[in-house]
Backbone bond lengths (Angstrom), bond angles and torsions (degrees), N, CA, C in turn:
res aa  C-N    CA-C-N  psi(-1)  N-CA   C-N-CA  omega(-1)  CA-C   N-CA-C  phi
1 M - - - 1.486 - - 1.611 106.54 -
2 R 1.241 121.55 127.58 1.488 123.70 179.49 1.569 109.81 -77.50
3 I 1.326 112.47 131.12 1.455 118.75 -179.15 1.514 105.84 -92.27
4 P 1.346 116.48 124.03 1.451 119.23 179.51 1.508 113.78 -58.96
5 F 1.355 117.48 140.65 1.488 123.16 -177.74 1.564 107.55 -82.48
6 D 1.345 114.26 124.11 1.527 116.81 -178.88 1.527 105.32 -111.45
7 M 1.300 115.34 103.79 1.456 124.64 -178.34 1.530 112.33 -61.39
8 N 1.268 118.66 -38.75 1.488 120.63 178.84 1.473 111.26 -65.45
9 Q 1.361 119.51 -39.60 1.442 121.93 178.43 1.477 111.71 -67.84
10 Y 1.310 116.20 -35.70 1.489 122.29 178.61 1.521 109.66 -64.73
11 L 1.294 116.10 -47.57 1.487 119.42 -179.63 1.532 110.65 -64.46
12 L 1.359 117.80 -39.46 1.431 121.45 -179.10 1.529 109.78 -61.50
13 R 1.302 118.06 -39.08 1.526 120.92 -178.04 1.517 107.20 -68.46
14 W 1.351 120.44 -39.10 1.440 120.70 179.83 1.554 109.97 -67.00
15 V 1.252 119.25 -39.99 1.457 121.81 -179.36 1.540 106.71 -64.57
16 L 1.319 117.33 -43.18 1.525 119.47 -178.48 1.531 110.38 -61.71
17 C 1.384 114.30 -42.59 1.510 119.07 178.67 1.495 110.62 -60.66
18 I 1.314 118.47 -46.56 1.449 123.50 -178.77 1.494 111.66 -59.49
19 L 1.363 113.29 -44.85 1.525 121.53 177.85 1.527 111.50 -59.01
20 I 1.348 116.50 -44.93 1.437 121.62 -179.66 1.504 110.66 -65.51
21 L 1.356 117.90 -41.05 1.460 122.34 179.63 1.552 110.89 -63.26
22 L 1.314 114.84 -43.62 1.457 118.91 177.84 1.497 112.62 -62.95
23 F 1.372 119.07 -39.26 1.414 122.43 177.64 1.550 111.31 -63.15
24 I 1.316 116.52 -41.75 1.454 118.75 -179.08 1.561 109.54 -66.36
25 I 1.345 118.28 -40.10 1.438 118.38 179.06 1.507 111.35 -66.92
26 Y 1.317 115.12 -40.00 1.508 117.78 -176.33 1.534 111.91 -66.10
27 C 1.367 116.91 -30.63 1.453 121.96 -174.86 1.527 114.25 -89.73
28 T 1.366 117.28 -2.43 1.504 117.46 -179.96 1.495 107.63 -71.27
29 P 1.416 114.81 147.99 1.456 117.65 -173.08 1.514 112.27 -59.27
30 S 1.410 118.70 -36.23 1.405 118.80 -176.03 1.557 110.30 -68.55
31 T 1.280 116.58 -33.63 1.501 120.67 -178.23 1.491 107.69 -71.23
32 V 1.391 119.67 -44.85 1.408 123.93 179.58 1.530 112.01 -57.30
33 S 1.407 111.33 -40.70 1.504 115.03 -179.58 1.508 110.63 -64.80
34 I 1.336 118.76 -39.20 1.482 120.85 179.42 1.516 108.92 -64.16
35 L 1.347 116.80 -46.45 1.496 120.72 -176.56 1.545 111.08 -63.00
36 K 1.314 116.02 -32.06 1.492 118.24 -175.14 1.527 108.94 -78.59
37 R 1.287 119.91 -23.17 1.455 125.17 -171.81 1.515 108.75 -65.61
38 P 1.412 118.62 132.36 1.404 121.02 174.93 1.516 109.96 -59.60
39 T 1.299 119.28 134.85 1.512 121.79 -178.59 1.475 109.10 -125.22
40 P 1.320 117.47 152.44 1.434 122.56 176.22 1.472 114.10 -57.35
41 M 1.313 120.30 153.97 1.452 121.69 -173.82 1.485 113.59 -89.16
42 K 1.277 117.46 -169.23 1.434 123.93 -167.14 1.500 116.56 -55.05
43 A 1.291 115.35 -24.25 1.481 120.55 -177.23 1.534 109.61 -62.09
44 H 1.343 115.68 -17.36 1.520 117.88 -177.84 1.470 114.06 -86.28
45 S 1.273 119.67 -7.94 1.421 122.53 -173.90 1.531 113.54 -61.07
46 R 1.323 119.47 -21.24 1.434 121.07 -176.95 1.527 110.62 -89.33
47 G 1.288 120.18 -4.49 1.446 119.00 179.28 1.502 112.25 156.69
48 R 1.301 116.10 177.20 1.456 125.39 -173.91 1.532 108.30 -72.17
49 N 1.328 117.63 -37.46 1.477 122.49 -168.21 1.529 108.84 -106.87
50 V 1.350 112.58 148.89 1.476 120.96 178.85 1.483 109.14 -134.10
51 L 1.310 118.27 144.00 1.488 125.10 -173.50 1.529 108.17 -85.65
52 D 1.348 117.63 135.02 1.411 123.02 166.26 1.553 104.85 -86.29
53 Y 1.295 119.83 104.83 1.478 120.63 -172.23 1.480 114.59 -71.07
54 S 1.346 120.23 -16.34 1.422 122.66 175.71 1.562 112.30 -70.06
55 T 1.322 118.50 -19.64 1.437 122.84 -175.97 1.496 115.12 -132.84
56 G 1.344 115.58 -17.90 1.472 120.39 -172.57 1.484 114.67 79.26
57 I 1.357 115.85 12.31 1.456 119.11 -177.32 1.562 107.76 -93.17
58 T 1.333 113.49 143.71 1.419 122.11 -176.49 1.562 108.94 -88.47
59 L 1.342 116.37 129.79 1.443 123.00 176.85 1.496 111.77 -103.18
60 D 1.339 117.89 135.59 1.420 121.29 177.10 1.504 110.13 -90.59
61 L 1.283 120.26 80.44 1.402 122.66 -172.16 1.507 113.59 -69.11
62 W 1.316 116.88 -25.74 1.466 120.49 -178.80 1.510 112.94 -80.22
63 Y 1.348 117.28 -1.67 1.449 118.71 178.71 1.540 110.61 -68.67
64 R 1.289 114.33 -29.12 1.472 120.59 176.75 1.575 110.92 -108.54
65 T 1.308 116.42 88.26 1.475 121.90 178.03 1.562 109.21 -81.91
66 D 1.300 120.71 -4.58 1.512 121.08 -177.85 1.508 111.65 -92.73
67 V 1.338 118.18 0.68 1.455 119.36 -176.21 1.527 106.59 -146.32
68 Q 1.361 116.29 164.35 1.444 122.37 176.51 1.555 106.04 -81.33
69 T 1.298 118.18 125.64 1.500 121.02 -176.53 1.446 116.61 -110.37
70 N 1.340 117.10 -1.30 1.457 118.61 172.56 1.548 108.28 -154.98
71 T 1.344 113.12 163.21 1.485 119.33 -177.54 1.499 109.41 -92.92
72 S 1.355 112.21 178.18 1.426 119.08 -179.11 1.495 110.99 -73.17
73 W 1.329 117.31 -20.45 1.492 122.66 176.71 1.510 114.81 -95.76
74 G 1.376 114.68 3.76 1.518 118.08 171.76 1.490 112.71 95.10
75 A 1.365 121.13 4.87 1.457 118.93 177.21 1.550 109.54 -81.40
76 P 1.308 119.85 134.62 1.496 123.13 175.89 1.487 112.19 -63.96
77 I 1.345 113.28 147.04 1.521 120.24 171.95 1.484 101.43 -111.24
78 M 1.363 115.82 120.61 1.484 120.16 -168.47 1.599 111.03 -81.89
79 W 1.235 116.57 111.61 1.411 121.53 177.79 1.558 110.22 -121.10
80 D 1.299 119.28 150.43 1.459 121.72 175.33 1.546 108.65 -57.45
81 G 1.342 110.00 135.13 1.513 118.42 -178.14 1.489 119.83 99.13
82 I 1.280 118.64 -22.01 1.439 122.55 -176.62 1.561 114.20 -88.15
83 F 1.377 114.04 -12.04 1.467 118.58 -174.79 1.555 108.62 -129.98
84 Q 1.353 114.69 155.86 1.477 121.16 172.32 1.530 108.98 -100.91
85 A 1.310 113.55 110.54 1.435 119.99 -175.47 1.544 113.35 -57.52
86 D 1.268 114.01 -45.66 1.496 120.63 -175.98 1.559 110.45 -61.43
87 L 1.327 114.64 -39.58 1.453 123.27 179.80 1.529 109.19 -62.73
88 Y 1.323 115.20 -46.66 1.469 119.62 -178.59 1.551 108.21 -63.95
89 D 1.345 119.36 -45.54 1.444 122.28 -178.96 1.520 110.54 -59.94
90 Q 1.312 116.34 -47.14 1.477 121.54 -177.89 1.551 109.30 -60.81
91 T 1.384 115.49 -45.03 1.392 119.64 -179.24 1.560 114.68 -61.66
92 H 1.318 116.04 -44.87 1.428 120.91 178.96 1.551 114.47 -71.65
93 R 1.316 116.95 -25.66 1.439 120.24 171.77 1.530 111.64 -68.50
94 T 1.355 110.55 -40.26 1.561 117.57 176.97 1.542 109.49 -65.12
95 K 1.314 116.67 -41.46 1.506 122.63 178.05 1.533 111.91 -72.25
96 R 1.349 118.25 -8.97 1.441 122.12 -174.57 1.521 112.24 58.16
97 S 1.288 115.47 43.62 1.458 117.32 179.48 1.534 110.64 -72.39
98 S 1.251 120.85 145.92 1.409 124.09 175.72 1.587 110.58 -140.53
99 V 1.294 115.68 150.93 1.443 117.88 -165.32 1.529 112.56 -128.59
100 A 1.317 114.75 130.72 1.483 119.91 172.52 1.514 105.66 -98.90
101 L 1.366 115.48 139.48 1.468 121.67 175.14 1.516 108.94 -120.56
102 T 1.355 116.76 114.44 1.505 117.33 -179.92 1.526 106.69 -101.75
103 V 1.336 112.44 142.12 1.455 119.90 176.33 1.560 109.50 -148.68
104 F 1.352 113.58 139.85 1.516 117.72 179.10 1.490 106.52 -105.29
105 A 1.342 112.21 128.56 1.469 120.45 179.34 1.573 104.58 -127.48
106 V 1.323 114.08 83.09 1.490 119.09 -176.80 1.509 112.48 -107.12
107 G 1.391 113.06 140.54 1.526 115.66 -178.71 1.420 116.27 61.49
108 R 1.317 117.40 -134.09 1.500 122.91 -176.37 1.547 112.52 -70.30
109 Y 1.290 117.89 -17.37 1.507 121.54 -177.53 1.557 107.38 -67.94
110 L 1.285 119.59 -27.22 1.463 117.40 179.59 1.585 111.05 -63.45
111 D 1.307 115.31 -57.37 1.499 119.41 -179.39 1.563 109.83 -60.09
112 A 1.265 117.19 -37.81 1.502 119.20 -173.31 1.489 113.39 -71.67
113 Y 1.377 116.62 -40.36 1.496 118.26 -166.43 1.519 116.72 -128.11
114 L 1.381 120.65 -27.17 1.402 119.50 -168.46 1.514 113.97 -58.59
115 G 1.285 116.34 -42.76 1.517 117.76 -177.52 1.476 111.99 -59.23
116 A 1.284 117.81 -49.87 1.460 122.23 -178.40 1.515 111.10 -61.42
117 F 1.360 113.62 -41.61 1.469 118.31 -179.47 1.537 112.36 -61.67
118 L 1.338 114.61 -49.09 1.468 115.14 178.87 1.529 118.37 -69.06
119 N 1.372 115.36 -37.43 1.457 117.05 176.56 1.520 113.68 -64.19
120 S 1.362 114.73 -40.14 1.470 118.05 179.65 1.503 110.83 -71.90
121 S 1.332 117.95 -31.94 1.476 120.77 174.93 1.521 114.33 -64.22
122 E 1.323 115.35 -35.18 1.502 117.70 178.37 1.587 109.42 -65.23
123 R 1.298 118.41 -26.53 1.457 120.79 -178.75 1.523 111.69 -86.25
124 H 1.382 118.72 -28.00 1.470 120.11 -170.31 1.505 118.31 -127.77
125 F 1.352 118.92 -20.95 1.449 119.18 -173.22 1.492 113.82 -91.18
126 M 1.357 113.07 118.12 1.456 120.57 176.50 1.549 115.85 47.34
127 V 1.357 112.39 40.49 1.473 118.91 -177.52 1.569 107.89 -59.07
128 G 1.252 115.89 134.11 1.523 122.77 178.22 1.496 112.00 94.33
129 L 1.289 120.13 -6.41 1.505 122.48 174.22 1.496 110.32 -111.73
130 P 1.322 118.43 156.31 1.428 119.88 172.51 1.534 111.41 -65.38
131 V 1.313 116.12 128.80 1.453 120.98 178.66 1.506 108.54 -129.96
132 R 1.314 116.52 137.70 1.476 123.10 176.60 1.511 107.07 -126.61
133 Y 1.326 117.18 120.77 1.400 125.90 175.82 1.535 115.06 -79.79
134 Y 1.273 120.49 133.40 1.429 124.40 170.31 1.502 112.69 -114.92
135 I 1.319 118.40 103.09 1.419 123.39 -178.08 1.419 112.95 -96.12
136 F 1.358 118.15 110.67 1.472 122.11 178.40 1.508 111.28 -96.86
137 T 1.357 116.92 120.03 1.425 118.18 -172.16 1.564 110.53 -152.16
138 D 1.276 115.98 157.99 1.489 119.99 175.56 1.507 109.18 -96.01
139 L 1.382 118.99 0.29 1.398 123.78 -176.11 1.561 108.79 -135.50
140 P 1.370 118.58 67.30 1.389 124.07 -175.07 1.564 113.12 -61.01
141 E 1.335 115.73 -32.53 1.435 116.45 -179.60 1.472 114.35 -70.41
142 K 1.374 119.77 -11.35 1.412 120.98 -179.17 1.578 114.05 -100.48
143 V 1.341 116.35 0.82 1.428 120.81 176.04 1.588 109.08 -61.19
144 P 1.271 116.46 121.94 1.504 117.14 -176.50 1.533 113.56 -66.56
145 D 1.328 116.17 148.45 1.503 119.37 173.10 1.579 109.20 -66.90
146 L 1.279 109.23 144.89 1.539 114.47 -175.83 1.534 106.78 -135.66
147 Q 1.262 115.82 135.00 1.445 122.97 174.47 1.505 107.26 -84.79
148 L 1.346 117.95 100.62 1.424 124.15 -176.12 1.531 115.40 -83.46
149 G 1.297 119.59 142.35 1.411 123.83 178.80 1.583 110.34 -76.09
150 P 1.370 118.35 178.20 1.421 122.86 178.98 1.578 107.99 -62.85
151 Q 1.302 115.29 145.53 1.433 125.14 177.42 1.556 113.01 64.05
152 R 1.319 115.85 22.21 1.518 118.76 -175.78 1.486 103.62 -126.26
153 S 1.403 114.96 141.50 1.404 121.05 179.62 1.510 111.44 -146.68
154 L 1.325 120.72 174.94 1.427 121.58 -172.58 1.518 108.73 -149.01
155 E 1.323 114.28 132.45 1.442 121.57 176.55 1.554 110.16 -124.40
156 I 1.340 114.89 131.46 1.395 121.14 178.38 1.517 112.31 -99.57
157 I 1.348 119.59 128.80 1.449 119.15 -179.09 1.556 108.00 -126.76
158 R 1.318 117.13 125.78 1.450 124.60 -177.58 1.483 107.37 -71.39
159 V 1.316 117.69 134.25 1.473 124.22 171.00 1.519 109.17 -129.52
160 E 1.365 114.87 161.75 1.446 119.01 -177.26 1.621 107.93 -78.58
161 G 1.295 113.37 142.43 1.450 117.47 169.81 1.447 115.17 -79.10
162 H 1.307 120.35 157.65 1.432 123.05 177.13 1.547 111.22 -126.69
163 S 1.278 116.36 155.93 1.460 120.67 -179.93 1.517 111.13 -74.49
164 R 1.318 118.82 -30.00 1.442 122.31 179.82 1.550 112.54 -113.12
165 W 1.378 113.61 135.02 1.496 113.65 -176.48 1.589 111.63 -67.83
166 Q 1.322 113.93 -19.69 1.511 115.60 174.88 1.467 112.02 -63.09
167 D 1.400 115.68 -39.46 1.424 119.85 -177.78 1.541 110.16 -69.69
168 I 1.328 118.63 -34.75 1.397 125.16 176.98 1.522 108.58 -60.68
169 S 1.330 114.79 -46.90 1.421 120.46 -178.24 1.547 112.60 -63.08
170 M 1.316 114.57 -43.05 1.465 117.16 -176.50 1.535 111.92 -76.91
171 A 1.335 117.98 -33.07 1.416 119.74 -179.71 1.489 114.54 -65.51
172 R 1.295 117.28 -21.88 1.492 118.60 -177.00 1.537 113.48 -62.33
173 M 1.338 116.66 -27.19 1.466 118.04 -177.72 1.551 110.24 -64.21
174 K 1.300 118.28 -42.59 1.475 119.15 177.95 1.567 110.71 -65.89
175 T 1.354 115.87 -42.05 1.455 118.60 179.32 1.501 112.59 -60.87
176 I 1.318 115.54 -42.64 1.487 120.45 -179.54 1.578 109.07 -63.33
177 A 1.314 116.00 -45.75 1.503 117.89 -177.94 1.514 108.92 -64.59
178 D 1.299 118.62 -42.99 1.474 120.65 -178.17 1.527 111.12 -64.89
179 T 1.351 115.86 -42.27 1.443 119.94 -177.92 1.572 113.63 -67.91
180 I 1.367 114.80 -38.14 1.475 119.28 174.74 1.528 108.09 -59.59
181 E 1.247 118.48 -48.48 1.525 122.27 -177.23 1.469 111.18 -61.98
182 S 1.345 117.85 -48.86 1.498 120.98 -173.85 1.543 115.99 -82.33
183 V 1.316 117.83 -27.14 1.495 119.67 -171.17 1.579 110.59 -134.21
184 I 1.317 119.72 -58.82 1.403 120.15 -162.70 1.550 112.41 -64.95
185 R 1.305 117.01 -41.29 1.485 118.99 -177.00 1.518 114.53 -62.88
186 H 1.307 116.74 -16.97 1.473 120.79 177.87 1.547 113.12 -84.44
187 S 1.263 118.29 -13.75 1.447 120.69 -174.43 1.503 114.92 -129.80
188 S 1.359 120.68 -13.86 1.458 121.65 -175.76 1.464 109.42 -132.54
189 T 1.323 120.60 148.05 1.456 125.63 176.18 1.502 111.75 -86.06
190 H 1.357 116.28 -30.97 1.468 120.60 -176.95 1.521 110.59 -130.90
191 V 1.285 117.24 158.20 1.477 121.13 173.07 1.499 110.87 -139.93
192 F 1.342 111.51 139.00 1.555 118.93 174.43 1.546 104.79 -118.58
193 C 1.366 113.61 139.66 1.432 121.74 178.32 1.550 107.80 -115.62
194 M 1.299 119.75 123.90 1.435 123.42 -172.63 1.587 109.87 -133.76
195 D 1.333 110.71 154.24 1.461 120.74 169.23 1.550 107.22 -76.13
196 V 1.339 117.11 147.72 1.422 121.28 178.61 1.501 115.74 -76.66
197 D 1.345 118.02 -26.26 1.470 118.99 -173.56 1.498 110.31 -85.25
198 Q 1.369 112.77 60.96 1.502 118.43 178.66 1.553 105.16 -147.97
199 V 1.308 110.77 159.48 1.545 118.01 -179.98 1.538 108.57 -132.87
200 F 1.302 116.35 129.61 1.459 122.97 173.84 1.478 109.03 -70.71
201 T 1.356 117.03 134.61 1.521 119.08 178.02 1.522 110.94 -130.47
202 A 1.332 119.36 -1.57 1.464 121.31 -178.91 1.535 106.78 -163.89
203 R 1.259 114.12 172.60 1.484 120.70 -178.07 1.523 110.67 -48.77
204 F 1.369 114.40 128.54 1.470 125.36 170.72 1.527 102.39 -127.06
205 G 1.309 117.20 82.79 1.426 118.61 -163.18 1.595 114.33 -110.98
206 S 1.326 114.63 -162.79 1.435 123.60 -171.84 1.537 112.76 -65.12
207 E 1.332 115.89 -19.84 1.520 119.42 175.97 1.537 111.68 -59.25
208 A 1.316 115.17 -21.06 1.522 121.83 -179.20 1.494 112.07 -81.84
209 L 1.303 122.81 -12.93 1.411 128.17 -177.96 1.481 110.69 -74.90
210 G 1.333 115.15 140.94 1.466 124.25 179.42 1.478 112.54 -170.96
211 D 1.332 117.93 -175.35 1.468 119.33 -177.55 1.570 110.80 -76.20
212 L 1.390 114.61 -43.32 1.439 118.77 175.08 1.533 108.85 -144.12
213 V 1.297 114.14 114.39 1.527 118.61 -167.98 1.540 109.58 -116.37
214 A 1.329 114.05 128.61 1.503 121.07 174.58 1.435 109.85 -117.25
215 L 1.390 115.53 165.68 1.443 123.85 179.15 1.467 112.96 -124.38
216 L 1.363 116.29 131.75 1.499 120.28 175.05 1.506 111.12 -70.69
217 H 1.304 117.08 132.14 1.468 122.05 -177.67 1.540 110.31 -71.12
218 A 1.327 116.82 128.04 1.475 120.32 -173.06 1.591 111.12 -58.76
219 W 1.312 115.56 -33.34 1.470 117.09 -178.45 1.444 116.70 -84.81
220 Y 1.340 119.32 -3.10 1.503 120.96 -174.10 1.446 112.98 -130.02
221 Y 1.356 122.19 -8.96 1.455 121.35 -171.41 1.563 112.95 -65.67
222 N 1.325 115.63 -21.07 1.526 118.33 178.92 1.514 111.17 -106.31
223 L 1.302 118.51 10.09 1.484 119.88 -176.66 1.513 108.28 -97.44
224 P 1.334 117.16 156.01 1.506 119.19 171.87 1.522 110.14 -68.93
225 K 1.353 114.31 154.98 1.448 119.58 -175.83 1.513 113.53 -56.80
226 G 1.337 116.02 -28.62 1.483 118.66 -176.58 1.476 113.62 -65.27
227 R 1.352 115.78 -12.66 1.481 117.05 -178.84 1.568 110.92 -108.98
228 Y 1.347 116.19 8.27 1.465 116.84 174.67 1.562 106.47 -73.70
229 T 1.358 112.82 144.19 1.446 118.83 -171.87 1.543 108.34 -97.26
230 Y 1.347 117.35 57.26 1.477 118.98 170.92 1.520 109.56 -67.08
231 D 1.324 113.58 162.58 1.492 116.91 175.26 1.549 107.33 -78.19
232 R 1.382 111.54 121.77 1.472 118.47 -174.49 1.471 113.27 -102.00
233 N 1.429 116.29 9.73 1.389 121.65 -177.94 1.591 110.91 -86.32
234 P 1.302 119.65 111.96 1.448 119.87 -177.71 1.503 114.26 -60.82
235 Q 1.305 118.00 -18.45 1.457 122.00 -179.18 1.551 110.73 -78.22
236 S 1.354 117.25 -16.71 1.468 120.62 -177.66 1.569 111.45 -92.21
237 S 1.334 116.09 141.41 1.417 118.33 177.50 1.521 111.99 -67.65
238 A 1.340 118.57 -14.36 1.445 122.01 174.92 1.488 115.65 -86.41
239 F 1.370 115.71 2.29 1.434 121.22 -177.92 1.522 114.91 -55.06
240 M 1.339 118.10 130.67 1.438 125.19 176.94 1.517 113.91 -138.35
241 V 1.315 118.16 133.74 1.409 121.15 172.78 1.525 112.11 -84.43
242 T 1.306 114.75 -39.55 1.519 117.05 178.69 1.547 107.06 -149.19
243 G 1.274 117.45 178.27 1.450 121.54 178.40 1.492 109.39 -164.57
244 D 1.387 118.05 -173.35 1.419 120.37 178.48 1.526 111.75 -88.53
245 F 1.344 115.95 -50.16 1.423 123.58 177.81 1.517 110.37 -140.03
246 Y 1.318 115.72 175.64 1.501 114.66 168.07 1.561 108.19 -108.83
247 Y 1.344 113.54 120.92 1.480 120.10 -172.10 1.533 107.06 -99.50
248 H 1.353 112.90 152.15 1.452 123.24 -178.37 1.515 110.49 -102.34
249 A 1.337 117.73 125.97 1.455 121.28 179.68 1.469 115.12 -75.31
250 A 1.333 119.57 -1.03 1.481 122.55 -179.66 1.495 109.28 -69.79
251 V 1.317 120.70 -22.96 1.425 124.89 179.43 1.507 110.45 -143.99
252 F 1.345 118.87 122.33 1.465 120.61 168.09 1.529 103.98 -152.09
253 G 1.319 115.22 161.65 1.459 122.26 178.65 1.418 116.09 -174.56
254 G 1.362 115.44 -166.03 1.498 121.63 -177.10 1.472 108.28 149.53
255 S 1.381 111.61 -163.31 1.495 117.16 170.71 1.503 111.87 -65.92
256 C 1.333 112.34 161.65 1.550 115.07 -176.26 1.535 107.56 -63.14
257 A 1.302 117.21 -40.26 1.535 115.21 -174.67 1.495 108.82 -68.64
258 S 1.311 123.18 -38.74 1.485 125.60 -177.04 1.550 109.29 -68.40
259 V 1.304 117.19 -46.02 1.496 119.89 -179.08 1.510 110.12 -65.58
260 K 1.306 115.92 -41.12 1.545 118.27 176.42 1.513 110.05 -60.17
261 A 1.381 118.91 -43.70 1.448 116.97 -179.19 1.462 111.25 -67.31
262 L 1.317 119.10 -34.32 1.527 123.14 176.40 1.492 109.80 -61.77
263 A 1.302 117.19 -49.76 1.483 121.80 -174.96 1.511 112.32 -66.45
264 E 1.380 118.08 -36.80 1.395 121.86 176.33 1.499 113.30 -66.42
265 V 1.377 118.43 -43.75 1.463 120.69 179.24 1.527 110.67 -66.49
266 C 1.306 118.15 -42.07 1.419 122.03 177.79 1.540 111.73 -60.81
267 Y 1.354 115.67 -45.87 1.453 118.29 175.75 1.487 116.27 -59.74
268 Q 1.377 115.69 -43.02 1.428 117.27 177.11 1.533 113.92 -64.15
269 G 1.355 117.52 -31.98 1.451 120.24 172.57 1.482 111.45 -66.76
270 I 1.287 120.50 -36.66 1.482 123.95 178.88 1.521 108.06 -66.25
271 L 1.338 118.75 -42.81 1.431 122.76 -179.51 1.539 109.85 -64.38
272 Q 1.333 116.78 -42.02 1.428 123.33 179.38 1.537 111.81 -60.97
273 D 1.303 114.07 -41.32 1.514 120.68 173.81 1.469 113.03 -59.49
274 M 1.374 115.27 -46.13 1.451 121.15 -176.50 1.550 108.29 -61.05
275 E 1.406 114.84 -43.84 1.449 116.04 177.77 1.441 115.88 -60.42
276 N 1.408 116.80 -29.96 1.459 121.91 -177.25 1.499 110.21 -95.05
277 G 1.356 117.04 8.48 1.465 118.72 177.30 1.513 117.73 68.17
278 V 1.343 114.24 28.63 1.487 118.50 -179.26 1.568 108.23 -127.20
279 E 1.303 114.68 163.60 1.455 120.45 179.71 1.528 107.72 -139.31
280 A 1.304 120.06 126.60 1.432 124.53 -176.52 1.581 107.72 -60.50
281 L 1.292 112.05 150.32 1.521 119.60 -175.21 1.525 110.66 -55.74
282 W 1.273 119.31 -50.21 1.498 119.57 -177.66 1.574 107.43 -116.12
283 H 1.358 116.81 32.52 1.476 122.03 167.93 1.530 110.65 57.96
284 D 1.323 117.97 -126.37 1.474 120.77 -175.95 1.500 111.18 -60.40
285 E 1.363 115.65 -37.70 1.453 119.15 -175.34 1.590 109.53 -64.85
286 S 1.290 119.12 -35.09 1.484 119.82 175.14 1.532 111.00 -61.54
287 H 1.366 113.32 -43.02 1.504 116.22 -178.91 1.517 110.51 -69.53
288 L 1.360 113.98 -33.95 1.530 117.19 179.11 1.543 108.01 -64.59
289 N 1.324 119.08 -41.18 1.457 120.82 -179.43 1.555 109.70 -63.60
290 K 1.304 117.49 -43.45 1.391 122.75 176.00 1.530 110.78 -55.57
291 Y 1.286 117.90 -45.70 1.455 122.14 -177.48 1.559 110.06 -64.36
292 F 1.272 115.01 -45.96 1.520 119.65 -178.73 1.586 112.31 -68.11
293 W 1.251 115.61 -18.34 1.443 123.11 174.03 1.550 110.21 -74.18
294 L 1.341 112.99 -43.56 1.502 119.68 -177.24 1.534 111.42 -84.05
295 H 1.394 113.20 -30.00 1.483 119.80 -179.37 1.549 107.92 -128.43
296 R 1.252 112.69 89.87 1.452 117.26 -169.50 1.611 110.49 -69.32
297 P 1.366 115.40 139.06 1.413 120.73 -174.53 1.485 114.06 -65.14
298 S 1.244 120.59 150.88 1.469 123.63 177.26 1.560 111.91 -83.87
299 K 1.321 115.01 -14.81 1.483 123.34 177.98 1.466 110.89 -151.22
300 V 1.336 117.08 135.66 1.438 122.50 177.27 1.530 110.85 -117.31
301 L 1.327 117.42 132.66 1.439 123.48 177.55 1.508 108.42 -90.37
302 S 1.333 116.08 137.23 1.468 120.86 175.23 1.535 106.67 -74.57
303 P 1.385 113.33 166.39 1.494 117.09 178.15 1.478 117.72 -62.18
304 E 1.426 115.63 -7.07 1.474 118.42 168.62 1.536 113.33 -51.54
305 Y 1.368 113.28 -34.23 1.471 119.45 -171.15 1.523 110.45 -86.67
306 C 1.317 118.65 7.40 1.474 119.19 168.25 1.579 106.34 -174.50
307 W 1.307 115.71 87.37 1.411 122.41 -172.64 1.539 112.96 -108.24
308 D 1.311 115.78 139.50 1.450 121.55 175.87 1.480 111.54 -92.59
309 P 1.336 124.86 111.36 1.404 125.92 178.59 1.527 114.34 -60.53
310 V 1.300 119.45 -17.70 1.434 121.85 178.18 1.538 108.61 -63.74
311 I 1.285 116.79 -29.00 1.476 121.87 179.53 1.549 111.65 -64.07
312 G 1.346 112.85 -29.20 1.438 117.44 -174.52 1.492 116.63 91.00
313 Q 1.319 118.60 -178.54 1.381 122.39 -179.42 1.489 111.41 -78.55
314 K 1.404 114.10 138.02 1.442 117.69 177.89 1.581 104.35 -134.59
315 S 1.288 115.35 144.29 1.456 122.08 -175.85 1.522 114.48 -62.94
316 D 1.296 116.94 -27.89 1.470 118.56 179.74 1.527 113.75 -82.18
317 I 1.347 118.28 -14.74 1.463 122.98 177.36 1.529 106.96 -93.50
318 R 1.302 117.96 87.85 1.418 123.80 -174.53 1.546 109.69 -81.16
319 V 1.293 116.34 -31.87 1.484 124.97 176.99 1.490 109.47 -134.24
320 A 1.370 117.21 123.56 1.461 121.82 174.94 1.592 104.66 -98.58
321 R 1.353 117.57 107.48 1.414 120.39 -171.75 1.500 111.95 -88.94
322 L 1.310 118.07 -29.39 1.457 121.07 -179.07 1.527 104.56 -142.31
323 L 1.342 116.82 126.41 1.426 121.37 -178.26 1.550 112.97 -109.18
324 W 1.374 115.18 144.87 1.427 117.47 170.70 1.530 108.93 -67.37
325 A 1.287 115.83 135.56 1.409 120.92 175.35 1.551 111.39 -79.52
326 P 1.350 118.92 150.34 1.518 116.14 179.60 1.561 111.96 -55.85
327 K 1.279 114.76 136.96 1.499 122.96 -176.92 1.554 111.49 -96.62
328 N 1.340 118.75 137.44 1.429 122.70 168.20 1.538 106.62 -131.34
329 Y 1.272 120.62 71.88 1.391 123.59 -171.89 1.536 115.19 -62.54
330 N 1.289 115.11 -27.13 1.509 117.99 -180.00 1.530 110.98 -63.96
331 K 1.327 115.87 -34.00 1.483 120.52 179.98 1.535 112.42 -92.00
332 L 1.340 118.53 -28.20 1.413 120.93 -168.58 1.591 112.21 -92.52
333 R 1.338 116.08 -34.95 1.395 120.24 -172.47 1.534 112.27 -98.29
334 P 1.294 118.49 124.95 1.478 118.84 171.30 1.510 109.79 -70.43
335 N 1.341 118.49 136.71 1.457 123.42 171.63 1.547 110.74 55.54
336 V 1.345 117.70 50.24 1.488 119.63 176.10 1.459 112.56 -53.32
């Protein structure tokens, strides 16, 4: 007896077979591993390479498939392997780029950290480019002598000491803005602002230069946004509900005009908070994060550019370029 052919049943069986096959492929360990891996964002859809518009240099963002290598607005996140160091150096020498490096060494921080910071900077920071250090301190006579390399110079600027370390931290924004306007912009094309309690351990080079440069915080870059420590106080001008990343105030930089604008806005926010009787959770860092939320950086540095060894070794940190120095806040900070 001939069995009638049921096309609907035939098609249903094929659909079920295909769904089962897809489920098996999806659940294999190798596939799960690929799916879990952080991948570059939409800006990669046009190809493997992306242009760094500040230099015209092509970045191989897909070289690092283990990390996020660009932002949702197309700014590169600088990781080891995606850039050619020699090409960046050659380009910036041709452009006659020059860099100012500002650092505050106030009170006990000068003796504890400044010597190691400067000596390691001479070996690793923007080697081959003109660099001028601006040391802000309340103890200029105690700044150590330093054997500087070619095209490198140092200027010491006296600043007022403060009884609270929080005030030292917040006051630097006004000092940075004023110094850029009066001095730095006349002699340097770029400026980086850094904390003194750090030591350079590998190349921190011209690939880090850009119009507005932010740094991913080593302790937060792999955490969900809900754990970012933005200022949640609506009374503060640094108040944020959400953001793109959590940035570290230990390192930021860019063109003189962009860093001056950042410092001025952050300082105005600090003044507004003082008038309202509030203080942002993480002081100038909270205001910095608010600024980068409203004015997104053109380049983002990975945590390679400021790593805390207390975190330990991580597979995605192939080069630790700048390390947090050991902290002893009870001895270093007045009125912790």
